[in-house]
VEXPAGU-196464 format. One record per residue (C-alpha): x, y, z; residue number from 1; residue in three letters. Coordinates in nm, 3 decimals. Layout:
N
    east   north      up torvex vexmi
       X       Y       Z    NUM   ala
...
# end
This chain:
211
    east   north      up torvex vexmi
  12.388   2.523   1.371      1   ser
  12.245   2.341   1.068      2   tyr
  11.958   2.095   1.123      3   val
  11.852   1.812   0.894      4   gln
  11.483   1.882   0.820      5   leu
  11.445   1.671   0.507      6   gly
  11.269   1.813   0.204      7   lys
  11.045   2.096   0.323      8   val
  10.873   2.387   0.148      9   glu
  10.966   2.629   0.423     10   arg
  11.172   2.627   0.741     11   ile
  10.955   2.584   1.049     12   asp
  11.128   2.710   1.364     13   phe
  10.956   2.457   1.592     14   lys
  11.064   2.170   1.367     15   ala
  11.414   2.316   1.358     16   trp
  11.428   2.322   1.740     17   cys
  11.295   1.966   1.761     18   glu
  11.562   1.851   1.515     19   gly
  11.826   2.024   1.725     20   leu
  11.701   1.846   2.038     21   ile
  11.726   1.512   1.857     22   arg
  12.083   1.588   1.752     23   gly
  12.009   1.591   1.378     24   arg
  12.258   1.870   1.324     25   ser
  12.612   1.994   1.276     26   tyr
  12.793   2.318   1.351     27   val
  12.980   2.514   1.089     28   ser
  13.124   2.855   1.007     29   asp
  12.895   2.859   0.702     30   gly
  13.167   2.765   0.453     31   tyr
  13.185   2.392   0.538     32   ala
  12.895   2.149   0.539     33   his
  12.818   1.789   0.637     34   ala
  12.516   1.737   0.415     35   leu
  12.487   1.372   0.522     36   glu
  12.643   1.165   0.800     37   phe
  12.558   0.807   0.905     38   thr
  12.714   0.520   1.098     39   val
  12.574   0.187   0.975     40   asn
  12.292   0.394   0.823     41   asp
  12.210   0.563   1.157     42   lys
  12.212   0.942   1.133     43   ser
  12.351   1.199   1.375     44   ala
  12.164   1.199   1.706     45   gly
  12.081   0.829   1.678     46   ser
  12.186   0.529   1.883     47   his
  12.340   0.226   1.713     48   leu
  12.308  -0.087   1.928     49   ala
  12.569  -0.364   1.882     50   leu
  12.593  -0.691   2.071     51   ser
  12.973  -0.684   2.070     52   gly
  13.280  -0.513   1.918     53   pro
  13.233  -0.459   1.548     54   glu
  13.366  -0.268   1.248     55   thr
  13.117   0.001   1.148     56   val
  13.077   0.181   0.816     57   lys
  13.065   0.560   0.822     58   val
  12.929   0.757   0.527     59   arg
  12.928   1.132   0.489     60   thr
  12.864   1.387   0.218     61   lys
  13.061   1.708   0.266     62   val
  13.100   2.034   0.078     63   ala
  13.349   2.316   0.125     64   phe
  13.332   2.662  -0.024     65   ser
  13.597   2.740  -0.284     66   ala
  13.646   3.075  -0.112     67   glu
  13.683   3.121   0.264     68   thr
  13.727   3.476   0.392     69   pro
  14.031   3.534   0.613     70   leu
  13.811   3.656   0.897     71   glu
  13.631   3.319   0.919     72   val
  13.780   3.075   1.170     73   ala
  14.155   3.087   1.109     74   tyr
  14.121   3.195   0.749     75   gly
  14.351   2.923   0.618     76   gly
  14.627   3.002   0.871     77   ile
  14.741   2.741   1.123     78   phe
  14.675   2.838   1.486     79   pro
  14.995   2.948   1.660     80   ala
  14.977   2.668   1.917     81   gly
  14.866   2.386   1.690     82   gly
  14.521   2.248   1.615     83   lys
  14.448   2.096   1.955     84   arg
  14.597   2.373   2.168     85   leu
  14.387   2.678   2.089     86   ile
  14.051   2.774   1.951     87   gly
  13.724   2.875   2.110     88   asp
  13.685   2.538   2.282     89   thr
  14.024   2.565   2.453     90   val
  14.144   2.923   2.481     91   asn
  13.910   3.208   2.399     92   phe
  14.182   3.474   2.365     93   his
  14.480   3.311   2.197     94   glu
  14.611   3.523   1.905     95   pro
  14.617   3.379   1.555     96   leu
  14.939   3.286   1.382     97   ala
  15.120   3.563   1.204     98   ser
  15.061   3.624   0.835     99   ala
  15.392   3.457   0.746    100   asp
  15.298   3.131   0.926    101   ala
  15.266   2.809   0.721    102   pro
  14.951   2.820   0.511    103   gln
  14.694   2.543   0.477    104   leu
  14.640   2.416   0.125    105   asn
  14.357   2.645   0.011    106   pro
  14.233   2.389  -0.243    107   gln
  14.194   2.092  -0.004    108   met
  14.014   2.016   0.322    109   arg
  14.092   1.735   0.567    110   leu
  13.779   1.550   0.684    111   val
  13.847   1.357   1.004    112   glu
  13.659   1.065   1.158    113   leu
  13.634   1.119   1.534    114   ile
  13.573   0.847   1.795    115   val
  13.545   0.964   2.155    116   asn
  13.718   1.289   2.065    117   gly
  14.016   1.127   1.894    118   gln
  14.099   1.123   1.523    119   val
  14.096   0.764   1.395    120   val
  14.097   0.825   1.018    121   ser
  14.098   1.110   0.767    122   ser
  14.052   1.186   0.398    123   lys
  14.111   1.496   0.189    124   gln
  13.855   1.650  -0.042    125   val
  13.878   1.955  -0.268    126   pro
  13.730   2.285  -0.159    127   ala
  13.537   2.343  -0.481    128   asp
  13.182   2.427  -0.364    129   ser
  13.069   2.077  -0.470    130   gln
  12.943   1.784  -0.258    131   pro
  13.180   1.490  -0.207    132   his
  13.081   1.148  -0.068    133   glu
  13.325   0.973   0.167    134   leu
  13.329   0.634   0.337    135   glu
  13.525   0.524   0.643    136   phe
  13.544   0.195   0.830    137   ser
  13.651   0.173   1.192    138   thr
  13.633  -0.089   1.464    139   arg
  13.440   0.002   1.778    140   ile
  13.550  -0.204   2.079    141   asp
  13.352  -0.024   2.351    142   arg
  13.054   0.209   2.366    143   ser
  13.162   0.526   2.188    144   ser
  13.044   0.839   2.015    145   trp
  13.134   0.879   1.647    146   val
  13.137   1.201   1.443    147   ala
  13.313   1.373   1.154    148   val
  13.473   1.715   1.145    149   arg
  13.697   1.953   0.960    150   his
  13.907   2.158   1.200    151   phe
  13.827   2.437   1.261    152   pro
  13.528   2.486   1.031    153   gln
  13.276   2.206   1.091    154   met
  13.178   1.927   1.335    155   his
  12.878   1.695   1.325    156   thr
  12.677   1.576   1.620    157   asn
  12.760   1.213   1.696    158   pro
  12.602   0.876   1.647    159   val
  12.622   0.696   1.982    160   asn
  12.741   0.339   1.931    161   val
  12.638   0.129   2.231    162   leu
  12.797  -0.213   2.275    163   ile
  12.611  -0.457   2.495    164   gly
  12.390  -0.174   2.627    165   ser
  12.691  -0.029   2.813    166   gln
  12.705   0.350   2.859    167   pro
  12.963   0.570   2.692    168   ile
  13.246   0.660   2.929    169   arg
  13.485   0.837   2.696    170   ala
  13.655   1.117   2.889    171   ser
  13.623   1.248   3.243    172   arg
  13.813   1.560   3.132    173   gln
  13.556   1.632   2.860    174   ser
  13.268   1.586   3.106    175   ala
  13.429   1.831   3.350    176   leu
  13.479   2.080   3.064    177   trp
  13.108   2.056   2.978    178   cys
  13.012   2.121   3.341    179   ile
  13.242   2.424   3.355    180   ala
  13.091   2.557   3.031    181   ala
  12.735   2.525   3.165    182   ile
  12.834   2.698   3.488    183   glu
  12.995   2.982   3.293    184   gln
  12.685   3.021   3.074    185   leu
  12.472   3.052   3.386    186   trp
  12.702   3.314   3.537    187   arg
  12.698   3.515   3.214    188   ala
  12.328   3.490   3.135    189   arg
  12.115   3.425   3.441    190   asn
  12.047   3.792   3.515    191   glu
  11.930   3.845   3.158    192   lys
  11.655   3.585   3.197    193   ile
  11.312   3.722   3.286    194   ala
  11.274   3.710   3.669    195   pro
  10.959   3.498   3.652    196   gln
  11.143   3.240   3.437    197   glu
  11.478   3.242   3.616    198   arg
  11.412   2.963   3.868    199   glu
  11.287   2.727   3.598    200   glu
  11.592   2.814   3.390    201   ala
  11.821   2.745   3.685    202   arg
  11.664   2.399   3.728    203   lys
  11.721   2.330   3.358    204   thr
  12.089   2.432   3.374    205   phe
  12.150   2.221   3.685    206   trp
  11.968   1.920   3.544    207   ser
  12.215   1.935   3.253    208   ala
  12.505   1.935   3.502    209   ile
  12.352   1.639   3.687    210   asp
  12.313   1.451   3.359    211   arg
# end
């Protein structure tokens, strides 16, 4: 997890945690970076309030390493079942494609604009260890979350675009997946939490499920 701290002389862990709570962050394998990401000048973790459906402008600055080790993510090899079918958010144990599978273009990366989990636009940039600025425009007709990603290396936190103060109701399936993930985390970790802190931790996990 990479958190936007602004220009600082040193990394302060408390400030890093606070930035993570606010959603000012993105996840990455370390070889792909979203150095900037805004929707109508609102950064990741923010809410953008609109009175009605509107076309929004998305800006991002991305950078991809010119060299990506094979052991990172899929190492330039397409997953055997296709992008949306495997990976650590779908199937934790699916084998990678064989070495003779079709190779991704090692010199280019596809940056995708995501609205409510669906790709709505994309642009290619070179993987040359240099920053590249991109702009997208997309129409938002209902309250939605908006992010950018490169599969499978990088995904930003979203900007929540709220139309007419209506809540985001993007995907029941995604909400159920999140609940199942929280429940699994509790099963795997609750006994490793200090006994005197376990009940407070349980309340925190279940408040996330209720949310």
